[in-house]
BADRENFI-68654 format. One record per residue: residue number from 1; x, y, z of N, C-alpha, C in turn. Coordinates in pm, whole numbers, plus 32768, in hexadecimal, padded with zeros to 4 digits. Layout:
! residues N
+-----+------+------+------+-------+-------+-------+------+------+------+
| pos | n.c1 | n.c2 | n.c3 | ca.c1 | ca.c2 | ca.c3 | c.c1 | c.c2 | c.c3 |
+-----+------+------+------+-------+-------+-------+------+------+------+
| NUM |    X |    Y |    Z |     X |     Y |     Z |    X |    Y |    Z |
...
+-----+------+------+------+-------+-------+-------+------+------+------+
This chain:
! residues 86
+-----+------+------+------+-------+-------+-------+------+------+------+
| pos | n.c1 | n.c2 | n.c3 | ca.c1 | ca.c2 | ca.c3 | c.c1 | c.c2 | c.c3 |
+-----+------+------+------+-------+-------+-------+------+------+------+
|   1 | 05F3 | BAED | A25F |  0625 |  BB77 |  A257 | 06BD | BB72 | A248 |
|   2 | 06EE | BBBC | A1E7 |  077F |  BBC1 |  A1D2 | 07C1 | BC0F | A242 |
|   3 | 0843 | BBF2 | A256 |  088E |  BC30 |  A2C3 | 088A | BCC9 | A2BB |
|   4 | 08A0 | BD00 | A245 |  08A2 |  BD92 |  A237 | 0819 | BDCD | A259 |
|   5 | 07AE | BD89 | A22E |  0727 |  BDB7 |  A24F | 070F | BDB2 | A2E5 |
|   6 | 073E | BD47 | A324 |  072F |  BD37 |  A3B5 | 0775 | BDAA | A3FE |
|   7 | 07F0 | BDC9 | A3D5 |  083A |  BE36 |  A416 | 07F3 | BEBC | A402 |
|   8 | 07C0 | BED6 | A38A |  0779 |  BF53 |  A370 | 06F8 | BF5C | A3C4 |
|   9 | 06B1 | BEEC | A3CD |  0636 |  BEE7 |  A41D | 0656 | BF00 | A4B1 |
|  10 | 06C1 | BEC3 | A4E2 |  06EB |  BEDA |  A56D | 0709 | BF6D | A585 |
|  11 | 0755 | BFAA | A52C |  0776 |  C038 |  A53B | 06F6 | C08C | A53F |
|  12 | 069A | C06D | A4E6 |  061D |  C0BA |  A4DE | 05CD | C0AE | A561 |
|  13 | 05BA | C032 | A591 |  0567 |  C023 |  A60A | 05AD | C057 | A687 |
|  14 | 0633 | C052 | A68A |  067D |  C088 |  A6FC | 066D | C120 | A700 |
|  15 | 067E | C160 | A68D |  0671 |  C1F2 |  A686 | 05E2 | C21C | A6AC |
|  16 | 0580 | C1D0 | A67B |  04F4 |  C1EC |  A698 | 04D6 | C1D6 | A72E |
|  17 | 04FF | C164 | A764 |  04E1 |  C141 |  A7EF | 0520 | C1A3 | A851 |
|  18 | 0599 | C1D1 | A831 |  05E1 |  C22C |  A88B | 05C6 | C2BE | A86B |
|  19 | 056F | C2D6 | A807 |  0544 |  C35D |  A7E6 | 05BB | C3BC | A7D1 |
|  20 | 060F | C39A | A76F |  0688 |  C3E8 |  A752 | 066E | C43F | A6D7 |
|  21 | 064C | C4BF | A6ED |  0626 |  C515 |  A67D | 0697 | C532 | A61B |
|  22 | 0711 | C541 | A64C |  0780 |  C566 |  A5F3 | 07E0 | C4F1 | A5DE |
|  23 | 07A7 | C478 | A5D5 |  07F9 |  C401 |  A5C1 | 083F | C409 | A53A |
|  24 | 08BB | C3D6 | A534 |  08FF |  C3D4 |  A4B2 | 08B2 | C380 | A44E |
|  25 | 08B4 | C3A7 | A3D0 |  086D |  C35F |  A366 | 0894 | C2CB | A367 |
|  26 | 0915 | C2B4 | A36F |  0945 |  C22A |  A379 | 09C2 | C22F | A3D0 |
|  27 | 09DE | C1C2 | A411 |  0A56 |  C1BA |  A463 | 0A8A | C12B | A459 |
|  28 | 0B0C | C117 | A471 |  0B45 |  C091 |  A462 | 0B04 | C02E | A4C2 |
|  29 | 0AE3 | BFB9 | A48D |  0AA1 |  BF52 |  A4DF | 0AFC | BF1E | A54D |
|  30 | 0B80 | BF33 | A53D |  0BDD |  BF03 |  A5A4 | 0BFB | BF6C | A60F |
|  31 | 0BC6 | BFE6 | A5FF |  0BE0 |  C04C |  A664 | 0B91 | C02D | A6E4 |
|  32 | 0BC7 | C058 | A758 |  0B83 |  C03B |  A7D7 | 0AF3 | C070 | A7D7 |
|  33 | 0A9A | C021 | A810 |  0A0E |  C048 |  A813 | 09EE | C09E | A88E |
|  34 | 0A2B | C07A | A8FE |  0A0F |  C0BE |  A97D | 0A91 | C0FF | A9B0 |
|  35 | 0A85 | C175 | A9EC |  0AF9 |  C1B4 |  AA2A | 0B2A | C22E | A9DE |
|  36 | 0B95 | C26A | AA12 |  0BC7 |  C2E8 |  A9DA | 0BFB | C2DC | A94A |
|  37 | 0C27 | C265 | A920 |  0C5A |  C254 |  A898 | 0BEA | C239 | A834 |
|  38 | 0B6F | C229 | A865 |  0AFE |  C20B |  A80E | 0ADB | C282 | A7B6 |
|  39 | 0ACB | C26C | A731 |  0AA1 |  C2DB |  A6DB | 0A14 | C30B | A6FD |
|  40 | 09C7 | C2B7 | A744 |  0940 |  C2DD |  A76C | 093A | C317 | A7F8 |
|  41 | 09AC | C311 | A841 |  09B5 |  C346 |  A8C9 | 094E | C305 | A926 |
|  42 | 0942 | C281 | A91D |  08E2 |  C238 |  A970 | 091C | C21A | A9F9 |
|  43 | 08C4 | C21A | AA5F |  08EF |  C1F9 |  AAE6 | 08A9 | C17A | AB15 |
|  44 | 08BB | C157 | AB93 |  0883 |  C0DA |  ABC6 | 07EA | C0D6 | ABC3 |
|  45 | 07AA | C149 | ABD2 |  0717 |  C14B |  ABC8 | 06EB | C12E | AB39 |
|  46 | 0736 | C164 | AAD9 |  0719 |  C147 |  AA4D | 072C | C0B2 | AA31 |
|  47 | 0790 | C076 | AA72 |  07AB |  BFE7 |  AA5F | 0730 | BF95 | AA84 |
|  48 | 06EC | BFBB | AAEE |  0672 |  BF75 |  AB18 | 0608 | BF81 | AAAB |
|  49 | 05F7 | BFF9 | AA74 |  0599 |  C00F |  AA06 | 05BA | BFB6 | A98F |
|  50 | 063C | BFAF | A96D |  0668 |  BF5E |  A8FB | 0646 | BECB | A912 |
|  51 | 0663 | BE99 | A98A |  0645 |  BE0D |  A9A9 | 05AF | BDF2 | A998 |
|  52 | 055D | BE48 | A9CF |  04CB |  BE36 |  A9C9 | 049B | BE35 | A938 |
|  53 | 04C4 | BE98 | A8E9 |  0494 |  BEA1 |  A860 | 04C9 | BE2F | A809 |
|  54 | 0544 | BE05 | A81E |  057D |  BD96 |  A7D1 | 0536 | BD14 | A7F4 |
|  55 | 051C | BCFF | A874 |  04D5 |  BC84 |  A89E | 044A | BC80 | A860 |
|  56 | 0403 | BCF1 | A860 |  037D |  BCF6 |  A826 | 0381 | BCE3 | A790 |
|  57 | 03DA | BD2C | A74E |  03DF |  BD30 |  A6BD | 040E | BCAC | A67F |
|  58 | 0472 | BC6E | A6BE |  04AF |  BBF7 |  A684 | 048C | BB76 | A6CD |
|  59 | 0446 | BB81 | A73E |  041D |  BB0A |  A787 | 0490 | BABC | A7C5 |
|  60 | 04FC | BB02 | A7E7 |  056D |  BAC0 |  A829 | 0572 | BAEE | A8BA |
|  61 | 05AC | BA9D | A90D |  05BB |  BABD |  A99B | 064C | BAE1 | A9B6 |
|  62 | 0663 | BB5A | A9E7 |  06EB |  BB84 |  AA0C | 06F6 | BB76 | AAA2 |
|  63 | 0757 | BB25 | AACF |  0763 |  BAFB |  AB5B | 0790 | BB64 | ABBD |
|  64 | 07DC | BB37 | AC20 |  0807 |  BB8A |  AC90 | 0867 | BBFA | AC69 |
|  65 | 0895 | BC40 | ACCD |  08E7 |  BCB8 |  ACB9 | 0966 | BC9C | AC69 |
|  66 | 09AD | BC30 | AC8B |  0A2A |  BC11 |  AC44 | 0A12 | BBF4 | ABB1 |
|  67 | 09B1 | BB9C | AB96 |  099A |  BB7A |  AB09 | 0962 | BBF0 | AABC |
|  68 | 090D | BC41 | AAFA |  08D6 |  BCB4 |  AAB1 | 0943 | BD1A | AA94 |
|  69 | 09A5 | BD27 | AAEB |  0A14 |  BD85 |  AAD1 | 0A63 | BD56 | AA57 |
|  70 | 0A7A | BCD3 | AA4D |  0AC1 |  BC9D |  A9D9 | 0A6D | BCAB | A95A |
|  71 | 09ED | BC89 | A964 |  0993 |  BC8E |  A8F1 | 0986 | BD1C | A8BD |
|  72 | 0981 | BD7E | A917 |  096E |  BE0A |  A8F0 | 09F1 | BE54 | A8D4 |
|  73 | 0A5E | BE0C | A8C4 |  0ADE |  BE4D |  A8AA | 0AD9 | BEA1 | A82A |
|  74 | 0A95 | BE6D | A7C3 |  0A8A |  BEB4 |  A744 | 0A11 | BE7D | A6F8 |
|  75 | 09F0 | BEBD | A68A |  0984 |  BE89 |  A634 | 09AD | BDFF | A600 |
|  76 | 0A2E | BDEE | A5E1 |  0A5F |  BD6B |  A5B2 | 0A45 | BCFC | A617 |
|  77 | 0A69 | BD13 | A695 |  0A56 |  BCAB |  A6FB | 09C2 | BC91 | A713 |
|  78 | 0971 | BCF7 | A709 |  08E0 |  BCE8 |  A719 | 08A7 | BC96 | A6A6 |
|  79 | 08D3 | BCB4 | A62C |  08A5 |  BC67 |  A5B7 | 08D1 | BBD5 | A5C1 |
|  80 | 094E | BBBE | A5EE |  097F |  BB34 |  A602 | 0923 | BAE9 | A662 |
|  81 | 0901 | BB2C | A6D1 |  08AE |  BAEE |  A737 | 0823 | BACC | A700 |
|  82 | 07E9 | BB28 | A6B6 |  0763 |  BB11 |  A67D | 0768 | BA9D | A61A |
|  83 | 07CF | BA9C | A5C5 |  07DC |  BA30 |  A562 | 07EA | B9A7 | A5A4 |
|  84 | 0831 | B9A0 | A613 |  0846 |  B91F |  A653 | 07D9 | B8F8 | A6B5 |
|  85 | 077E | B955 | A6D7 |  0716 |  B937 |  A73A | 0687 | B947 | A706 |
|  86 | 0676 | B975 | A68E |  05EF |  B98C |  A658 | 05B1 | B909 | A627 |
+-----+------+------+------+-------+-------+-------+------+------+------+
């Protein structure tokens, strides 16, 4: 899977998993994924959903709280993690 396809797939499954009806059509892959600066307005509960769906969908294991916070910083960091751990 090409990098751009991976990022688009991540955005799609994140929007779906977190049930975001008015999600932006597209948003920068480097924008924050969780927190007030997130274009999706995701919170820590959404972060748990994202971890679960990404682990199921891509077969990667996202570790403890510190590493998951780094991995979930943006779609870019999540894609980097999947590419290096899949």
